[in-house]
C-alpha distance (Angstrom), angle and dihedral (degrees) to the residues before:
residue distance angle dihedral
M1 . . .
R2 3.81 . .
V3 3.80 118.7 .
T4 3.78 138.3 164.9
R5 3.79 115.8 -137.0
A6 3.77 134.0 -166.0
M7 3.81 98.3 -128.0
S8 3.82 93.8 -169.7
F9 3.78 139.4 -14.4
G10 3.79 111.8 -77.3
G11 3.78 143.8 78.8
P12 3.81 126.7 -18.1
E13 3.81 90.0 -81.1
V14 3.85 90.1 75.0
L15 3.83 87.7 72.8
V16 3.80 104.1 95.2
P17 3.83 127.5 177.2
G18 3.78 117.7 -127.8
E19 3.76 146.3 137.4
A20 3.80 132.6 -82.6
P21 3.79 136.1 174.2
D22 3.79 115.8 -88.4
P23 3.82 111.1 -96.5
V24 3.79 119.3 -121.0
A25 3.79 124.5 -134.1
G26 3.80 111.1 -116.8
P27 3.77 127.8 -159.2
G28 3.80 110.5 -46.7
Q29 3.80 92.3 10.4
V30 3.79 138.7 105.0
L31 3.79 131.4 -148.2
L32 3.80 114.3 -128.8
D33 3.78 132.8 -155.9
V34 3.79 96.3 -140.4
A35 3.82 116.7 -136.0
A36 3.80 101.2 169.8
V37 3.80 136.5 10.9
D38 3.78 126.8 -148.1
T39 3.81 117.3 -130.7
I40 3.79 124.7 -160.7
F41 3.77 129.6 -175.0
V42 3.79 93.7 -114.2
E43 3.83 89.2 65.0
T44 3.81 88.7 64.9
Q45 3.79 90.3 49.5
V46 3.80 93.1 50.7
R47 3.81 90.2 46.8
S48 3.83 88.0 55.1
G49 3.81 91.2 53.5
W50 3.80 99.6 -98.7
G51 3.79 125.3 131.4
G52 3.78 103.0 28.0
E53 3.79 90.1 151.3
Y54 3.80 89.3 59.7
F55 3.82 101.6 31.5
P56 3.81 111.9 33.1
V57 3.81 100.0 -164.6
E58 3.79 126.9 141.6
P59 3.81 126.1 -159.7
P60 2.88 136.5 -75.6
Y61 3.78 92.6 53.7
V62 3.80 138.7 137.1
P63 3.82 108.4 -117.1
G64 3.75 124.4 -148.9
A65 3.78 130.1 102.8
G66 3.78 102.0 -169.1
V67 3.80 137.0 36.4
A68 3.78 142.5 174.3
G69 3.77 121.1 -147.3
T70 3.78 149.1 109.5
V71 3.80 127.2 -65.9
R72 3.81 107.0 -110.2
A73 3.82 100.6 175.9
V74 3.80 139.6 -8.0
G75 3.77 133.1 -134.2
A76 3.79 130.5 -131.1
G77 3.77 114.5 -55.7
V78 3.83 95.1 20.0
D79 3.79 120.2 120.9
E80 3.80 102.1 -117.3
A81 3.79 93.6 -167.3
A82 3.79 90.6 54.9
W83 3.81 98.3 47.2
A84 3.80 113.1 20.1
G85 3.81 110.6 109.5
R86 3.80 94.0 4.7
R87 3.80 121.4 138.2
V88 3.78 110.3 -124.0
I89 3.77 146.2 159.1
A90 3.77 120.7 -133.6
S91 3.78 137.5 -166.8
L92 3.79 108.2 -140.5
G93 3.77 103.6 -172.5
F94 3.77 103.2 -110.7
T95 3.80 109.4 -47.1
G96 3.78 140.2 49.0
G97 3.80 102.6 50.5
Y98 3.83 102.3 103.9
A99 3.78 89.8 78.3
E100 3.76 143.9 95.5
R101 3.82 90.6 -116.3
A102 3.77 133.3 20.9
V103 3.79 139.6 179.7
A104 3.78 124.5 -130.5
G105 3.77 136.7 174.7
V106 3.79 116.1 -108.0
P107 3.84 92.7 -119.6
A108 3.83 88.2 60.9
L109 3.81 94.3 56.5
A110 3.79 128.4 99.8
L111 3.78 122.9 -175.5
V112 3.81 116.9 -117.3
P113 3.82 111.0 -133.1
D114 3.78 118.4 -119.5
G115 3.78 112.2 -92.3
L116 3.80 95.8 28.0
A117 3.82 112.7 114.0
L118 3.81 115.3 -122.6
T119 3.81 89.9 -128.4
D120 3.81 89.3 58.2
A121 3.78 90.5 45.3
A122 3.80 91.6 51.6
A123 3.79 90.0 52.6
L124 3.80 88.9 61.7
V125 3.81 99.7 46.9
H126 3.80 91.9 99.2
D127 3.78 109.7 1.2
G128 3.79 94.4 49.8
V129 3.79 93.1 45.9
T130 3.80 95.6 44.7
A131 3.80 92.2 46.1
I132 3.80 92.3 54.2
A133 3.81 90.7 44.8
L134 3.82 90.7 51.5
L135 3.79 93.3 50.5
D136 3.79 90.1 47.4
A137 3.83 91.8 47.9
T138 3.81 94.5 47.7
E139 3.82 91.3 43.4
L140 3.79 93.7 -136.7
K141 3.82 108.9 -161.8
P142 3.82 133.6 -159.4
G143 3.78 111.1 -86.7
E144 3.79 95.3 24.3
T145 3.82 123.1 119.6
V146 3.79 119.2 -121.9
L147 3.78 127.3 -170.1
I148 3.81 112.7 -151.7
V149 3.81 111.0 -161.2
G150 3.82 109.4 -155.6
A151 3.79 94.2 18.7
S152 3.81 96.8 167.2
G153 3.79 97.8 60.4
G154 3.79 127.8 93.8
M155 3.80 95.3 -85.2
G156 3.81 95.4 29.9
T157 3.78 91.8 60.3
V158 3.81 90.0 51.8
L159 3.80 91.8 47.4
V160 3.79 92.2 52.0
Q161 3.80 92.1 54.0
L162 3.78 96.3 43.1
A163 3.82 94.1 44.8
K164 3.81 90.6 50.2
A165 3.80 91.0 48.2
A166 3.81 88.2 51.5
G167 3.79 89.4 60.4
A168 3.81 98.1 -105.7
R169 3.80 127.2 140.3
V170 3.83 103.3 -115.4
V171 3.80 127.2 -149.7
G172 3.77 116.1 179.1
T173 3.79 137.1 -172.5
A174 3.80 122.8 -141.9
R175 3.77 135.7 160.9
G176 3.81 115.2 -114.2
E177 3.78 134.0 -1.4
A178 3.82 97.3 -81.7
K179 3.80 91.9 56.8
A180 3.78 92.2 41.6
A181 3.81 90.2 52.3
L182 3.81 90.2 53.2
V183 3.79 92.2 51.3
R184 3.80 90.6 50.0
E185 3.82 90.4 48.5
L186 3.81 89.7 54.0
G187 3.77 90.8 57.7
A188 3.80 109.7 -88.5
D189 3.78 113.6 154.2
A190 3.80 91.7 -145.7
V191 3.80 135.6 7.1
V192 3.80 127.6 -158.8
D193 3.81 122.7 -157.5
A194 3.79 103.8 -123.8
S195 3.82 92.0 -164.9
T196 3.81 90.1 76.0
P197 3.83 117.9 87.1
D198 3.80 92.8 -130.3
W199 3.78 95.4 52.4
P200 3.85 94.0 121.5
E201 3.82 89.9 57.4
R202 3.80 90.8 47.3
A203 3.79 89.9 48.5
R204 3.81 90.3 50.9
E205 3.81 89.5 53.6
A206 3.81 91.4 49.7
I207 3.81 93.4 46.2
G208 3.77 97.7 43.5
P209 3.80 132.0 -118.0
G210 3.77 95.3 -73.4
G211 3.80 93.6 62.3
A212 3.78 132.8 -127.8
D213 3.78 120.5 -51.7
V214 3.80 88.6 -142.7
V215 3.82 130.5 21.1
L216 3.82 115.8 -166.4
D217 3.81 108.6 -164.5
G218 3.77 111.8 -163.8
V219 3.82 94.5 162.4
G220 3.80 107.6 55.0
G221 3.77 129.5 -174.4
Q222 3.79 118.5 69.1
V223 3.82 91.7 -19.1
G224 3.78 91.1 57.8
A225 3.79 90.9 44.5
A226 3.83 89.3 53.6
A227 3.80 90.3 50.1
Y228 3.78 94.9 52.0
P229 3.85 96.1 76.5
L230 3.81 88.1 57.0
V231 3.80 92.8 70.5
A232 3.78 115.4 99.3
D233 3.79 122.5 -116.8
G234 3.78 105.7 -87.9
G235 3.81 91.6 22.3
R236 3.79 133.7 120.2
F237 3.79 128.7 -104.6
S238 3.81 121.5 -166.5
A239 3.82 116.5 -165.0
H240 3.80 97.7 -173.0
G241 3.82 102.3 135.1
A242 3.79 130.0 77.9
P243 3.86 109.4 168.0
T244 3.81 87.1 130.3
G245 3.82 88.7 63.8
G246 3.78 100.8 -92.4
F247 3.78 144.4 35.8
A248 3.80 120.1 -97.4
Q249 3.80 110.3 -88.4
V250 3.79 115.0 -134.3
D251 3.81 128.0 175.5
P252 3.83 105.1 -117.3
A253 3.81 92.5 -155.4
A254 3.80 92.0 53.6
A255 3.79 90.2 47.5
E256 3.78 90.7 50.8
R257 3.80 91.5 52.3
R258 3.82 88.4 56.3
G259 3.79 92.6 44.5
I260 3.81 91.6 -116.6
R261 3.79 118.3 153.8
L262 3.79 111.9 -140.2
L263 3.80 121.9 -149.1
G264 3.78 132.7 177.7
I265 3.76 142.9 178.7
G266 3.81 89.0 -73.0
D267 3.80 89.1 67.1
V268 3.79 91.7 63.2
Q269 3.79 99.6 45.7
L270 3.79 104.1 127.1
T271 3.76 139.4 -162.9
D272 3.81 116.4 -121.6
D273 3.79 90.4 -103.7
A274 3.82 93.4 51.0
H275 3.81 91.5 44.8
A276 3.81 91.2 52.1
R277 3.81 91.5 47.6
L278 3.80 93.1 52.3
A279 3.79 90.7 42.8
G280 3.77 88.2 56.7
R281 3.80 89.9 53.7
A282 3.83 91.8 49.9
L283 3.80 92.9 47.4
A284 3.79 92.0 48.4
E285 3.83 90.6 52.8
A286 3.80 90.7 50.2
A287 3.79 93.6 46.4
A288 3.82 90.0 51.3
G289 3.80 90.9 52.4
R290 3.79 94.1 -114.7
L291 3.83 94.6 111.0
R292 3.80 124.8 43.8
P293 3.80 117.8 -162.7
V294 3.80 106.6 -142.1
I295 3.80 110.2 -139.8
G296 3.79 112.9 -175.6
A297 3.80 95.5 -174.4
T298 3.79 143.7 -9.9
F299 3.80 125.7 -144.6
P300 3.80 129.4 -172.0
L301 3.80 115.5 -109.9
E302 3.80 92.4 -105.0
R303 3.83 89.6 59.5
A304 3.79 96.4 54.4
A305 3.82 89.0 125.5
E306 3.81 89.2 61.0
A307 3.80 89.8 47.3
H308 3.80 91.6 53.9
A309 3.81 90.6 47.6
A310 3.80 89.7 52.0
I311 3.81 91.7 49.6
E312 3.79 92.1 50.1
A313 3.79 92.5 47.5
R314 3.83 88.0 62.2
N315 3.80 92.1 -150.4
L316 3.80 98.5 117.0
L317 3.80 126.0 90.5
G318 3.78 113.1 -120.3
K319 3.78 117.9 -18.4
V320 3.80 144.2 -37.9
V321 3.81 124.6 -113.3
L322 3.80 126.7 -166.4
T323 3.81 117.6 -138.0
V324 3.80 125.8 -150.4
């Protein structure tokens, strides 16, 4: 089968297409014909050599943590009548997705509703699930104000739509007018251009003097640190993103004095069963037309290096999906 491997740590050029033996479904697993592969920014960071303490992979490896496809075969103990030929998405852990075929455990599967394209389904494998988990964890309520930092990215675009559907007042940050226009189109009540030095002041004006009830920081680093003061006393701050190279650093004692509840990526680490359940919710919203996955570009599997370069350039709207 065709695969793309990261042959070493480094730039996008280390992603090289090749061949590998077909995997075999073991007990409790299924074998998938992969149609589309999710890509997330952290995969580019791991490929570059970052995050070994979180993602212990060593080259050469096949990247890819989430796929959409059709069940080709089942392993021992799996109900063939229930799964064979079904369209599904699957969370794979962190490797094995950049391939023509992949194996996944049954608990990690979620059925793709009829009428929903597999490319759209793939786009929700992680961003849709994490977005729902974040909104559940922060307990966003109707009438509250939420600031979404990095609102034009793959997960940010999902958060904007889900937060608006939940009845919240949504303020988003995005870099440049094209991205800001997308965020407005998706339902944000206000959008702040994060490429301007005074964006925190502009965000404060859009939010209001009391601050945001919830701040969802998908960017991290200094940007996330600048967003933290915008949360209201007694609010919630989620530092779950690190595309800048690190998560936003916040003093827990200072947050406690203001009654702010701090959350991070650890608060949305899910079991396979929980991931599949939330994936089902995301897919149902998309199939009903209430959630639109924003895909800025697709690349064939053999051009995964170009896909990573496009992700790192940060010029695309939404996210990138690989097609097989």
